[in-house]
TILOKE-491168 format. One record per atom (N, C-alpha, C): x, y, z. Coordinates in steps of 0.05 Angstrom, whole numbers, plus 5000, padded with zeros to 4 digits. Atoms other than C-alpha are relative to their C-alpha. Layout:
// TILOKE-491168
XYZ ...
This chain:
// TILOKE-491168
499350135032 106421082633 501950164985 498349825018 110021732603 502449975010 497150044993 115821542652 501449764986 499250205003 116220902625 500450064966 499849875030 115421152548 502750104998 497649935004 121321572561 502749875012 498250264993 125521052597 501049854974 499950165022 124320672535 501550174970 498649845020 125921212488 502450055001 497249975002 133121262514 500949745002 498450275020 134320552500 499849845035 500350174971 132220272577 497649854997 502150255001 127119762595 499350065031 501649974969 121819952663 500549745008 500050224991 122919422710 497449995016 502650124985 115919522743 498850274991 501649725003 110220012742 498150045027 500950074968 109420292814 498350335004 501049755001 104220912823 499350015039 499549964974 105221182897 497250145010 502549905002 098621562881 499650305020 499349664991 096922272916 499649995026 500349984973 095722062988 502149775015 497550094990 102321723000 500950135028 498649944979 105821753065 503050014995 497550085000 112921713082 501049725006 500250284992 112021013112 499549854972 500450165018 109020773045 502350044980 497449935024 114321143000 501949785009 497850184984 119120733047 499349704986 500050295002 115520073034 499749934966 500250025023 114720192959 503150014989 496150025001 123120292959 500649665003 498750344995 123619582987 498449884987 500850175022 118819242937 501450044977 498849995021 122719542884 503649904997 497350155000 129819372910 500149715005 500250324998 127718682925 500349844977 499950175024 127518542851 502750014996 497250025006 134518322831 501050144973 499749845028 133718582763 500150304994 500049745004 133319292780 503050104998 497749934994 139619602765 500350345001 499949754998 137520382776 497450045008 503649914993 130820732808 500250264989 501049755010 127521312775 497950055015 502049924981 123421692825 498850334985 500949715023 119022262776 497450065015 502050014989 114322532824 499450374990 501349694999 109723212809 498050065020 501450004973 107023462870 497350184997 502649864991 100023632870 498649965023 501350134970 096023282925 502449915013 497850194989 102322862939 501750305005 497749764999 107823372971 502849895000 497150085006 114823312952 501349965022 498650004978 117523373022 498949735011 500850314993 113722683042 501349854982 498650225015 116922302983 502550025008 497449964986 123522653005 501149815024 499150154970 122722373080 499749724994 499850235004 121121733051 502749884989 497450105010 127321703013 502549935018 497550014981 131421883069 499949835019 500350244980 128221353118 500949774993 499250265006 129320813072 503049964995 497249995008 136221013054 501649935029 498550054973 138120953132 498849725007 500850314994 134520253139 501049854982 498550255019 136619943074 502450024986 498049935022 143119953035 499850014975 500850045030 141820122968 502749964983 497250045021 146919872917 499350074971 500549925026 143620142856 499650325001 500349764999 143320852838 497850144998 502949875008 137521332845 500050294992 500449765010 135221872803 498050115011 502549824998 130422422831 498750184982 500649775017 126522852793 497450105015 502249894989 121323292833 499050244997 501049725003 116823872822 497650015012 502350024988 110524172850 500550125027 500249864974 108824292920 502049835020 497650034983 113724372973 502649864991 497650095007 119624192925 502750135007 497549864990 124524692954 500449905028 499650144969 123324383020 501449714995 499350285003 123823672993 503450014994 497049975003 130823902965 501850015014 498849904976 132824203023 500549775017 499650234988 131723563059 501649794994 498450165015 135323143017 503050015001 497649914991 141223583018 500749955024 498650084974 141823553087 500449745015 499450294989 141222863094 502349944988 497050095013 147622823043 499749714989 500550285018 144222273003 501549964979 498650035027 147521962949 498049904972 502050015028 141922122896 500850164983 499649865019 142322412836 497750154989 502349855006 137723042830 499550104974 500049925032 135423222758 497150164996 501449895005 130823762750 497549904970 501450045025 128723652676 499449694995 500950345000 124323002657 501849864983 498550175019 127922792598 502449985007 496949994988 135022952627 499849745021 500250104980 132722562689 499749654989 500950255013 130421942647 502649954994 497850115009 136621942607 502849935019 499050104978 140321922669 500149735012 500750244988 136921352695 501349714984 499350215021 138420942632 502949935001 496850055004 146221082632 500849885020 499050094978 146820942704 499349685005 500350275000 143420262697 501949854989 497750145014 148020082641 502450025014 496950034989 154220232682 499449805024 500150294979 151319762739 499949734986 500350285015 150019222688 502549904988 497550065009 156919272659 502249885023 499250044970 159419332738 499749665001 501250234989 155718672752 501149784986 499050205017 158218292692 502449945002 496750034992 165418382719 500549965030 499650084972 163518222794 501750275013 499649794988 164618982815 498550175013 501849894984 161519432866 500450324991 500149715002 160220192844 499450165024 500749774971 160020792899 499750254977 500349755016 157321432862 499850225021 499549764982 159222082888 499550284980 500249715016 157022822860 502850094995 497849795002 162923272835 498750274996 500349705000 163324022839 501750154973 499049865029 164724462770 500950245017 499349754991 168925042772 500550194971 499649835024 170125622725 502650155000 497849785004 176026102698 499150264998 500549685005 175926852695 501750034970 498949985028 177527042616 502250295008 497849825000 183427472603 498750224987 500149755010 183628142584 501750104974 497949955019 186528462520 501250264997 499349715005 190429142502 500750024965 499749955027 188929092426 499750334989 501249725011 186029772420 501850184991 497549825005 193030142424 500949894976 498650025021 196229752373 498550094972 502149895019 189929872329 500950214990 500249685008 190030632334 502850024997 498049965006 197630592329 500549964958 500149995020 196530362257 499350254981 501249825013 193130932236 498649994979 501150125025 188830622185 496749895006 502650165001 181830362179 499849744991 500050245012 183929752144 501449825024 498850114979 185529312208 499349714996 500450285008 186228582208 501049875029 498750104979 186728132270 500449674998 499450225004 189927412269 500549865027 499550204978 189626922322 502849814996 496450105004 197626672333 499249765009 500450374996 195025882334 502449884983 499050205014 199325372312 498549814985 501950115013 194325162262 499150094974 501149915021 192225212190 496850065004 503249985003 184825412169 499450195017 501149834979 185025982221 497450194991 502249835012 180326432173 497849844996 502350235008 175725812160 499449895026 500450114971 175925632236 498050215017 501649814984 171525862295 501049925029 499650064973 173225982368 497549855015 501950154986 169825462410 497050115018 502849894990 162325642421 499250224991 500549705016 162426252374 499549934973 499349965023 162126442304 502450164992 497649825007 168326872308 502749824985 497750125007 173826612264 502650135008 497550004983 180926582272 501050264985 498749755014 182227192223 497650225000 502049805001 177927832230 500850284990 499249725004 177328512200 498550165015 501549784992 175029142226 500750264999 499449745012 175929912222 500750205029 499249724978 176930302295 501049785018 498350144978 181030072356 498249915020 501650094988 174629952393 499049744996 500650275008 172729392350 502449824998 498050234993 179429112351 500249875030 500150124972 179329072427 497549825004 502050204996 172728732428 500649754984 499950265007 174528222384 502249885007 497850114984 181228062414 499349875019 500750194978 177427912473 498749774990 501350195010 173627462438 501649784988 498150165008 179627092417 502149885029 498250064983 184727142475 499149825018 500350164982 184626562518 497749794994 502150135009 179726222476 501549774989 499350135015 179825582438 499449974969 500549885026 180625652365 499449724985 499850255015 177925042326 500550034968 499350085030 180024862252 500249734993 500250275003 180124292210 503149875008 497650164991 187124122233 500849975032 500050034975 185924212309 497949845006 501950264995 180123732312 498550185020 501449854983 175123912359 500650085029 498649954976 179623942416 500450415000 499549624994 181624682393 502450005009 497049954981 188124992412 499750315011 500249754982 188925592460 501250214984 498749705012 190026312428 500650195025 499549864979 194426652477 501250324990 498849765014 197127182427 498250124972 500649915026 193427622368 501550164989 498549845015 197127942316 497250264987 502149795007 193928662301 502150104977 497249935023 197228872232 497350154976 501149805024 194729342168 498949774976 501450175018 190028932120 501350084976 499749895023 192128862050 498249924978 501950065024 188428781987 501549874979 498750165022 191228261944 498849944971 501550075031 190128221865 500249784995 499350315012 193127511856 500849895031 498850104973 194827061910 501349654990 498650305009 199826411904 500549905023 499850154986 202225821938 502649944998 496350075009 210425701944 500649885025 499250164974 213225191994 502049824992 497850195000 219224772007 499649795022 500650174979 218324152043 502149734998 499350215005 221423482055 498249774997 502450215012 217422912021 501349724994 499050365003 219322142030 499149964971 501050045029 215622081959 502150084986 498349905017 220822441933 502649965003 496950084990 226922191972 501450275006 498049754988 229222921996 497850244994 501549764995 226223651992 498950054967 501649945026 221823891939 497950265002 501649785007 218324551910 497849935000 503450025004 210824591916 498850274999 500949725009 207725181880 497049904988 502449955010 201125381854 498850284993 500249805006 197725951821 496750085018 502149994989 191525821866 500550065027 499250034972 193826031936 497550105016 502649854980 189826281995 498849755018 501550204986 185025902039 499349784992 501350245015 182525481993 502249784992 498350275004 188525071984 500249764999 500650314998 186324462010 498649884982 502650115025 180524451965 501450024979 498950015026 184624641907 501549774998 498450235007 189124021920 498449775001 502750284999 182623551934 498750024968 501850035015 179223761875 501650124974 499049855023 184024051823 503549895004 497250004996 190723751836 501950024979 498349925019 193423921770 500650285001 499549704990 193324641797 502150005013 497549984977 199424421844 502749894990 497650105015 206324341814 501749945025 498650144978 211823921846 503150024983 497549995009 219424061833 502249895021 497650124983 224423551864 502150175004 497149885002 231123811884 501649835012 497450184990 237223411887 501550165022 498649944978 239723461951 503050065003 497949934999 246823441931 501150244984 500049745021 246323931872 499250235004 501449764986 241624411906 498250114975 501449885017 236924821871 501150234974 499449765024 238325211800 498750164992 502049805012 236325771769 498150004978 501350135025 234225461708 497149885016 502450184987 229125021761 498450205014 501949774993 226725671798 498950184983 501749785021 225126061733 497949834990 501750225010 221625461707 497549945022 501850024977 217225441768 498450275000 501049705002 215926211761 498350024973 501250055023 213826081691 497349884999 502750134994 208725581710 498250105013 502149854986 205826021761 499050204979 501349715016 204426541705 501150245003 498649724990 209727011731 502350074978 497949955011 214327051668 500850214996 499149705003 214627781667 501750025021 498849884979 217727811735 501149725010 498750314996 221227051736 502350065009 497749954986 227927331755 499050085028 500749844977 225027721818 498549705018 501750214990 220127061835 502349775003 498450194997 226026571824 501750045020 498849914981 230026941869 499149895028 501949974978 224826911924 499849635011 499750294990 224726131912 502649875006 497450064986 232326051918 500550085027 499849894974 232226431976 498949815025 501550204983 226826032006 501249795011 498650315001 230725331991 502750095021 497850034984 236725572021 499450075029 501349934973 233425872085 499049695007 499650254989 231225102086 501649855010 497750154991 237724832087 501350065023 498649814974 240525322138 498949945020 501849954973 235025272187 498949685007 500550364995 234624412184 496550104995 502950015000 226924582164 499149754989 502250215015 221624042141 498450154985 502249805020 217124582113 499850255009 500549684999 217325302097 498050044976 502549935012 210725492074 499050244993 500349735008 209226192038 496749984992 502350005010 201326252032 498050185017 499549915029 199226682004 501750174996 497849775013 205127001966 497950154985 501949815012 200527581946 501350194983 499049775022 201228101887 497750225009 502649844996 197628721901 500050244971 500549865026 195229271855 501950154984 497849815005 202029611853 502349804983 497650195011 205328951826 502249975026 498350044984 208728891888 499249755016 500350254998 209528151917 500450025034 500950004974 207628061997 500149665013 501050294986 208427382044 498350075019 501849954979 202527462080 499349835025 500650304982 202226782114 502249815002 498350165006 207226302127 500149825024 500750194980 207625622167 503149864990 497350144994 214725312189 499749765018 499550264982 216624652214 503149965003 497450144996 223624432239 500749705012 499150264991 227323782245 500949995035 498849934966 227523752325 503249835008 497250134996 234023262322 502350224990 497849855001 237323902295 499850235023 499949754976 235824312360 502450065009 497449934988 243024202383 501250244984 498549815019 245024682324 498350254992 501649755007 239325162317 498750085026 501149944973 238625302391 498550324997 501549765006 236726072375 497349994991 502750045019 230725832327 498149855025 502550114986 228225342377 500150075029 500749854969 229125772441 496950214988 502149875008 223326132401 496849865004 501950155002 218525532411 498050065023 502049944981 212025672441 498649735014 501150304989 210425072489 497149995000 503850014996 203125232500 498649954973 501050075022 202125102427 500049714999 500350285008 203624342436 499349885026 500450174980 201223822476 501549975024 497950074976 203923862546 501049745011 499650344995 203523102556 502549954985 498150045014 207923052499 502750075007 497749814996 212823572521 501249915028 499050104975 213423262591 501549694995 499150245008 214222552563 502950084983 497450025020 220322802519 502550065025 498449954973 223423012586 501549745006 498750254989 224622302608 499849784973 499550165018 225821982539 497649834997 501750105004 219221732533 497850074973 501149935029 215521632461 496850025006 503549924995 208121992476 498950164976 501549865019 203522142427 496749995008 502649924990 196222412448 498649854977 502150055018 190122102418 497550055008 502149914993 183022172420 498149825020 501750194985 180621602458 499450025029 500750004975 179621442531 501449785015 498850184984 183920822553 503050094994 496849944999 191021032572 501549744993 497550235014 196620542544 502650055008 497449955001 203220442570 501549724995 499350265006 207119922539 503150064990 497849995016 214019772510 500449914981 499550065021 216319742441 497750114982 501949855019 212820112385 497949814990 501450165008 210419482355 498249885018 502350124977 207219182420 497950225005 501049794997 205119892426 496949974982 502049975031 200819862355 497849805004 500950224998 198519192370 498249995024 501649974971 195319412445 497850114983 502149855007 191919972411 497449824983 501950155017 188819482357 498349805014 501650144988 186219002405 498350175017 502449844992 182819562443 497650084987 501649905015 179919802384 497949764990 501350245010 177619092367 497849935021 502450084973 173519002435 498850265002 501849814989 170119722424 501050255006 498549784985 174820172457 501550154985 498349815016 179120782436 501950105016 498049944984 186020832459 500350375000 499349724991 188021512491 502650124996 497349895006 195221552474 501449744992 497650215004 201321162447 501950095014 497849954988 206321082497 502049815004 498050215003 212920692490 502150115021 498349924974 216820692555 503049844991 497350145012 222520312512 501049795017 498550264992 227519782537 501550075022 498349954981 231620202588 497950145024 501449814976 225820552633 501149925026 499650034970 227320642704 497450065017 502349984980 222320632763 499050284994 500849795006 222121372759 498650074977 501349955031 220721392683 497249854998 502750075002 214920952693 498150145018 501249854985 212421352745 498650254989 500749765012 212221972705 498849914978 501850085026 209321592643 497149955008 502250084991 203421422689 498750275005 500449655002 203522222712 498750084976 499849855023 203522422641 497149824994 502650145008 197521902625 497850105012 502749944983 192721992679 499650345002 500749805000 193622742672 498250144975 501749955018 189022742616 497649915007 502050014989 182322782643 498249814978 502450235022 178522362579 501549715005 499450234997 183021772609 498049875017 501550054983 177721332638 500549735015 498850244991 182020692646 503049994987 497050025017 189420492637 501049725003 500150205012 191419882603 503850045001 496849975001 199819722620 500749754988 499450165014 201919212574 502749924994 497450074993 209718942585 500649784987 498150195004 213618482549 503149965007 496749974990 220318412590 501549854992 498050145012 225618282545 502850125015 497949804984 231118832560 498750095024 501349834979 225519202602 499749765021 500350174974 224918842669 496549995012 502849954986 217218702698 500250115022 500649874975 219518832766 500450305000 499249725005 222119502747 497550134993 502449885005 215319682715 497749935021 500650064979 212119372774 500550205017 499049694985 215319902817 499750244998 501249765009 213520422779 497250065001 503250014997 206020262777 499549985032 500350014973 206220132847 500550325014 499249704993 210020882863 498050214994 501949775024 205121212814 497349915015 502250014982 199320922847 499450165026 499949924971 200821072917 500250285003 498949714999 203521812899 497850114986 502249865015 197422002850 497249955013 502750134993 192021642886 497849994979 501950065023 189121372827 497349935002 502850075001 181621412814 499049794980 501250145024 180921032750 501549745003 499250214997 181620302743 503049954986 497450045012 188920032722 500149664995 500150305005 189119332685 503349934985 497250065005 196219062680 500649734995 499050275015 198818472637 503250024998 496549974997 206618312647 500849714994 498750245006 210317762615 502549974995 496449965005 217917612608 501750015022 498149964986 223917792648 499050095034 501349914975 222217782726 498050075006 503249954995 214517732714 499249875029 501250164974 213617252780 501350235022 499249824976 217617782822 498150294998 502249835007 213118332790 496950025013 502950114989 206417932806 499950025026 500649964968 208117902876 500650255011 499649724996 210818632884 496750095000 502649865002 203618842858 498149855022 501850174980 199918272900 500150115026 499549944975 202918492963 500150305003 500349654998 202019302952 497349995013 502649984990 194719172964 498650204991 501049875018 192519622909 497649934980 502050105018 186619692863 501149994970 499350095026 190319392805 499049734992 501450245002 187418882770 501749804973 497950185019 192918332740 498849864981 500450215019 191617932679 501749904979 497950105019 195717502638 499450004968 501250055026 191817422571 499550284989 500249735014 193018042530 496750054985 502049925013 186117952496 497350045022 501350004974 182417872562 500750325017 499749794979 186318472595 498650274981 501249785015 183818942536 497350024995 502750034994 176918692547 499450165021 500549904973 176518882616 500750304995 498949675006 180319542602 497850094987 502449895014 174219682552 497950075020 502950004987 168819522600 500050205022 499549764977 172019922660 499750264988 500849745007 172220482619 497650154993 502249935003 165920452598 497850115019 501249894973 163220552668 500750235008 498249694984 168221142685 497950184976 501449735020 165121472617 497450055004 502550044999 158321322635 499750235026 500249794976 159221682709 500650264992 499149715002 162722262682 498250154984 501449935015 157622342632 497350205017 501149944980 153022432691 500950155024 499349854986 157422862730 500949875028 499450224972 159622312780 503049905000 497650174989 165421992811 499349645004 500550324995 166121222811 502949905018 498050074984 169820872866 500149714997 500350405005 171820092848 500549885027 498950204975 172219572902 500449764986 499550165023 175419082855 501149735015 498850214987 176418362882 501949884978 497950055015 182017932858 498749844966 500750045025 181417762777 502849854987 498450165015 184717162747 499549864975 
């Protein structure tokens, strides 16, 4: 009864009540299995045995015998505890059965419900599923050498800052810890310990999202004690039709909160791109910041910042905080810079400093092949030609309850090799559970897309389902190529149906991965 209650609590529905009692034999266990699997409504089997009088190895032997005699088409979750449980687990392991062993009662019930849902979805699409366990691996952590840098400072006022391209580091935290991206300490030993908690770890901030961003370097420097913190930035802003100076007397880590709760505390000074910034404008900004006593000094900082903005083809130069210390001196304690990618040809020295580890590796790879790729948070990979069609494809995926994993536009002149690389980029994302290809061949020929799909599928030995919808130039040739390739690709003409199928297939793979399983699809022809 407790087993059925727990199944229902996890959203499942028990198909039967079957008690093998305390004197069951391997033969009676085998017969119990036959009875259960004869019911076509059964989508998963949950075995929950506490061995007191009944020995777990007898249950295991019955499972092994029935597995040899009857082809089990539904997943089996086994939870064994009690008498001879180690022997039972060894028997199952040696028999190499495709059963899922889970020690925890609640987790086992949850797994059974999830697996039943996967089977139900698969049946609705006329698919067969094969379940296989996967192995997990771990990596060793990097060590650090921060102690020497801290000792060289010859001070007890030490600060460590994670060198991660994201804002909000001080309020962020490293994944799985309460260590923030900015930490204070007093000794080299403390600095070493803190650095070891940062290096090689993912820092999560408001800007990175839950995925976080890897920390490969830590800045070790002397801590400053600001009396007052200001915000100062130059950025290219569409709303102003050009560059604008943004400033506030309430700088620091809470600047985003200031912008949200007290927008009047932030001032904007548009700059005429043809005339440039004037001395009067810069001084007016300094006065509004409450720095009229040093307006000449601050106005020169503002002018120099704007000149650098132009000279380096910047999109954003942000100083936060611009700090005043107790002696009335001003320091740029932190800054953020963004530059126009289109200016790389004349900013080669600047772009050579680019830290590719801080950028999405898939977006970096896509740029090499002139593919427009943007990573998203979903699990359905998209390969489309044309930005408008790509947006429509993502919308219809969401309409059917799915989430796109990326925006990828192969453009109108993609080659077979570029299409193949696009596949590699999309499937390199472990979150991708299904792939939807949606091509309208105008300039782009459908047969070129088909050749790329076939080449990529063969080379990559793809394990995830691929749904292909092709229309337009050379579409018949493309369909013939795919059909003759004998690959596990689902061709569907209707976009709405293609999106619906992709969402269902991704649901199956997602559920399997949540239980540490891989799924092999045997896909019949779908039209």
